[in-house]
TILO-671815 format. One record per residue (C-alpha): residue in one letter; chain; x, y, z. Coordinates in steps of 0.001 Angstrom, whole numbers, plus 500000, padded with zeros to 6 digits. Layout:
SITE rest kette   east  north     up
SITE    A     A      X      Y      Z
...
//
This chain:
SITE rest kette   east  north     up
SITE    M     A 510030 521874 488945
SITE    T     A 507810 518919 487936
SITE    R     A 506810 516785 490877
SITE    I     A 507344 513048 490535
SITE    A     A 504884 510447 491840
SITE    V     A 505581 506718 491892
SITE    I     A 502398 504689 492211
SITE    T     A 502571 500931 492883
SITE    G     A 499561 498781 492020
SITE    A     A 498855 501251 489256
SITE    S     A 497833 498822 486540
SITE    S     A 494169 498750 487652
SITE    G     A 491711 500013 490232
SITE    I     A 492353 503120 492321
SITE    G     A 496031 503076 491340
SITE    A     A 495222 503491 487637
SITE    V     A 492766 506200 488383
SITE    A     A 495195 508074 490559
SITE    A     A 497918 507796 487931
SITE    R     A 495660 509323 485366
SITE    R     A 494388 512097 487625
SITE    L     A 497785 513057 488940
SITE    S     A 499130 513094 485430
SITE    E     A 496369 515449 484478
SITE    Q     A 497380 517707 487373
SITE    G     A 500857 518005 485927
SITE    L     A 502820 515431 487933
SITE    E     A 505283 513105 486242
SITE    V     A 503723 509774 487151
SITE    V     A 505681 506557 487289
SITE    V     A 503370 503513 486896
SITE    V     A 504426 500320 488719
SITE    G     A 502655 497118 488330
SITE    R     A 502923 493337 488118
SITE    N     A 501000 492586 484940
SITE    P     A 503098 493641 481850
SITE    E     A 500122 494318 479501
SITE    R     A 497992 496292 481940
SITE    T     A 500931 498247 483360
SITE    A     A 502157 499209 479867
SITE    S     A 498572 500141 478856
SITE    V     A 498016 502488 481773
SITE    A     A 501416 504081 481229
SITE    A     A 500909 504558 477510
SITE    G     A 497475 506120 478150
SITE    I     A 499019 509004 480131
SITE    G     A 502448 509138 478471
SITE    A     A 504244 507818 481569
SITE    R     A 507118 505445 482182
SITE    S     A 506344 502072 483685
SITE    F     A 508232 499519 485788
SITE    L     A 507333 496006 486672
SITE    A     A 507632 494404 490048
SITE    D     A 506279 491131 491566
SITE    Y     A 505772 491580 495292
SITE    D     A 505940 487828 495692
SITE    S     A 509675 488255 495394
SITE    L     A 511730 490694 497570
SITE    D     A 514527 490521 495011
SITE    S     A 512015 491986 492530
SITE    V     A 511405 494812 494987
SITE    R     A 515113 495415 495335
SITE    E     A 515447 495560 491555
SITE    L     A 512573 497979 491356
SITE    A     A 514102 500241 493998
SITE    A     A 517528 500198 492193
SITE    S     A 515910 501080 488895
SITE    L     A 513870 503916 490382
SITE    A     A 516879 505344 492298
SITE    A     A 518918 505280 489156
SITE    E     A 516347 507153 487125
SITE    Y     A 514931 509540 489766
SITE    P     A 517233 511348 492243
SITE    R     A 514105 512873 493732
SITE    I     A 510679 511276 494354
SITE    D     A 507994 513631 495644
SITE    V     A 505266 511066 496220
SITE    L     A 505561 507284 496760
SITE    A     A 502099 505710 496812
SITE    N     A 502385 502145 498275
SITE    N     A 499155 500978 496808
SITE    A     A 499986 497420 495588
SITE    G     A 498644 494409 497579
SITE    G     A 495378 492711 498252
SITE    L     A 493441 489806 499868
SITE    I     A 494905 486376 499298
SITE    H     A 492241 483778 499819
SITE    Q     A 494433 480667 500116
SITE    R     A 497290 480524 502563
SITE    G     A 500610 480378 500778
SITE    R     A 504271 481220 500874
SITE    S     A 506135 483763 498774
SITE    A     A 509306 483027 496877
SITE    D     A 511076 484228 500007
SITE    G     A 509272 481839 502237
SITE    Y     A 507013 484323 503955
SITE    E     A 503237 484319 504232
SITE    R     A 502131 486093 501045
SITE    T     A 499535 488443 502513
SITE    I     A 502003 490151 504902
SITE    Q     A 504692 490177 502235
SITE    H     A 502511 491765 499517
SITE    N     A 500818 494273 501774
SITE    H     A 503573 495215 504217
SITE    L     A 507053 493710 503838
SITE    A     A 507462 494539 500193
SITE    P     A 506362 498252 500561
SITE    F     A 508428 498494 503751
SITE    L     A 511498 497356 501892
SITE    L     A 510813 499594 498835
SITE    T     A 510333 502645 501032
SITE    N     A 513413 502100 503024
SITE    L     A 515549 501549 499899
SITE    L     A 514195 504822 498441
SITE    L     A 514657 506971 501586
SITE    P     A 517416 509161 500047
SITE    Q     A 515103 509970 497059
SITE    L     A 512095 510604 499389
SITE    E     A 513719 513261 501525
SITE    G     A 511281 516189 501469
SITE    G     A 508675 513925 499809
SITE    R     A 505565 512088 500936
SITE    V     A 504746 508406 501359
SITE    I     A 501106 507279 501192
SITE    G     A 499913 503769 502075
SITE    T     A 496676 502176 501104
SITE    A     A 495190 500740 504265
SITE    S     A 491623 499577 505014
SITE    V     A 488903 499607 507608
SITE    A     A 489480 495863 507565
SITE    N     A 492245 496618 510002
SITE    R     A 489493 496565 512596
SITE    F     A 489134 492749 512498
SITE    G     A 492900 492015 512209
SITE    N     A 495199 491543 515252
SITE    L     A 498863 492520 514910
SITE    R     A 500996 490082 516924
SITE    L     A 504720 490525 516421
SITE    D     A 505191 486877 517589
SITE    D     A 502897 485719 514787
SITE    L     A 503246 488362 512043
SITE    Q     A 502882 485689 509393
SITE    W     A 499680 484303 510861
SITE    E     A 501039 480760 511407
SITE    R     A 499496 480100 514840
SITE    R     A 495931 481147 513969
SITE    P     A 493187 479813 511753
SITE    W     A 493197 481209 508192
SITE    L     A 489486 481730 507668
SITE    G     A 489771 482716 504059
SITE    G     A 492633 485136 504776
SITE    W     A 490403 487968 505921
SITE    R     A 491981 488388 509425
SITE    A     A 495464 488125 507992
SITE    Y     A 494518 490761 505454
SITE    G     A 493176 492996 508223
SITE    T     A 496387 492497 510154
SITE    S     A 498521 493456 507194
SITE    K     A 496461 496668 506996
SITE    I     A 497194 497368 510674
SITE    A     A 500847 497041 509667
SITE    T     A 500314 499617 506964
SITE    I     A 498860 502061 509353
SITE    V     A 501574 501438 511966
SITE    F     A 504324 501672 509411
SITE    A     A 503157 505044 508101
SITE    R     A 503076 506389 511734
SITE    E     A 506516 504975 512608
SITE    L     A 508044 506202 509310
SITE    A     A 506862 509732 510090
SITE    A     A 508323 509440 513685
SITE    R     A 511680 508063 512600
SITE    T     A 512421 510156 509506
SITE    G     A 510186 513178 509571
SITE    I     A 509123 512346 506002
SITE    D     A 505469 513061 505444
SITE    S     A 503785 509741 505739
SITE    Y     A 500062 508895 505754
SITE    S     A 497769 505944 505328
SITE    F     A 494146 505886 504178
SITE    H     A 491110 503610 503689
SITE    P     A 489781 504172 500126
SITE    G     A 486309 502867 500755
SITE    F     A 484770 499602 499541
SITE    V     A 485790 499936 495936
SITE    E     A 484304 498035 493013
SITE    T     A 487441 496386 491625
SITE    S     A 488863 492915 491251
SITE    F     A 489848 492988 494948
SITE    G     A 489360 489650 496661
SITE    A     A 488096 488082 493432
SITE    E     A 488947 484533 494571
SITE    S     A 487287 484856 497976
SITE    P     A 483988 482922 498282
SITE    L     A 482781 485614 500703
SITE    M     A 483370 488343 498174
SITE    K     A 481782 486348 495396
SITE    L     A 478660 485820 497502
SITE    G     A 478524 489477 498457
SITE    N     A 478829 490591 494888
SITE    K     A 476117 488142 493835
SITE    V     A 473637 489082 496533
SITE    T     A 474211 492841 496455
SITE    P     A 475872 493682 493159
SITE    G     A 477309 497250 493269
SITE    R     A 475194 498242 496220
SITE    L     A 477921 498177 498830
SITE    S     A 480758 499510 496670
SITE    I     A 481978 502841 495308
SITE    S     A 483669 503463 491968
SITE    P     A 487498 503326 491633
SITE    E     A 487222 507106 490850
SITE    E     A 485725 507721 494233
SITE    G     A 488079 505326 495946
SITE    A     A 491144 507084 494538
SITE    A     A 490011 510457 495939
SITE    P     A 491962 510177 499251
SITE    L     A 495135 509107 497518
SITE    I     A 494898 512055 495070
SITE    A     A 494215 514441 497815
SITE    L     A 497139 513219 499899
SITE    A     A 499410 513417 496910
SITE    A     A 498804 517172 496515
SITE    P     A 501552 519494 497530
SITE    D     A 499338 521214 500091
SITE    V     A 499940 520809 503819
SITE    V     A 497823 517867 505121
SITE    P     A 495396 519029 507740
SITE    A     A 496446 516388 510298
SITE    I     A 499601 515429 512168
SITE    N     A 502212 513486 510283
SITE    G     A 501627 509717 510435
SITE    T     A 497803 510062 510497
SITE    Y     A 495508 507306 509194
SITE    F     A 492519 508581 507141
SITE    D     A 489171 506857 506794
SITE    R     A 488442 508122 503253
SITE    L     A 489062 511896 503696
SITE    K     A 488422 511952 507489
SITE    P     A 491586 511876 509662
SITE    N     A 492026 509678 512664
SITE    G     A 490208 506608 511435
SITE    I     A 489537 503762 513817
SITE    V     A 492540 501476 514383
SITE    H     A 492483 498038 515997
SITE    R     A 493829 498284 519513
SITE    S     A 496843 496062 518638
SITE    G     A 498002 498858 516326
SITE    L     A 497944 501298 519232
SITE    A     A 499800 499290 521754
SITE    P     A 502973 500829 523393
SITE    G     A 506044 500071 521416
SITE    V     A 504201 498468 518477
SITE    G     A 505822 500779 515942
SITE    E     A 509343 500051 517106
SITE    G     A 508629 496295 517276
SITE    L     A 507041 496130 513854
SITE    W     A 509895 498060 512307
SITE    A     A 512552 495866 513877
SITE    E     A 510809 492589 512864
SITE    S     A 510127 493792 509401
SITE    A     A 513767 494962 508945
SITE    R     A 514914 491530 510099
SITE    L     A 512643 489660 507650
SITE    V     A 513640 491715 504632
SITE    G     A 517318 491833 505463
SITE    L     A 517830 495382 506394
SITE    G     A 519477 494546 509679
//
């Protein structure tokens, strides 16, 4: 039976590479992206189906989940790869801070809506070592009470949420669930950030790895093999048990994040 892999954020970067590589390995890949032209191009290049979704709107996520559920009674791999650094503070169409919505609330909602299809499958979240300079506070999940500072700490916080969500999903459902840091990948990530622009100008290419290298952990975790780590593990590249900010290890943080996220996305 052909395995089915849904990859969000697959119109460029490590998502596009993973889509191509997994297709070459014989999986039926479903390409999900925001940009119509790029998403269609990646899908056409590997003979895959594509779906559009804008994570700035939770209604768009709900429509995506409904479309996927209607087409695929079983999903073997869900790669929650969409998201990124948002330099300027802003609100989504739903009124939430865009960084936490794009990187956590939207994939949280999508995953929960697809739980029946994911039974026996695997969920993979793209996290980051940037989690180390975040600080997950359930009383300020949307970073309203703290200085923005170009969005970096809010981004790091959203990646703590990615790690905690993967761990809590494993604990609650038993579904295989992992998160990983891809490495510092040479893509359009953070293109609007002055700090990123400066770094790319001063050290062009020296601090980064290729999207092909960055996709390696995602591709490895998508394999049908048993993962050599406990369910819910966060990987730093291919190494299990990466460093997590202490706020992501606090007692009860998984339950608290789940409850607050469910409230914000309307899951009750």
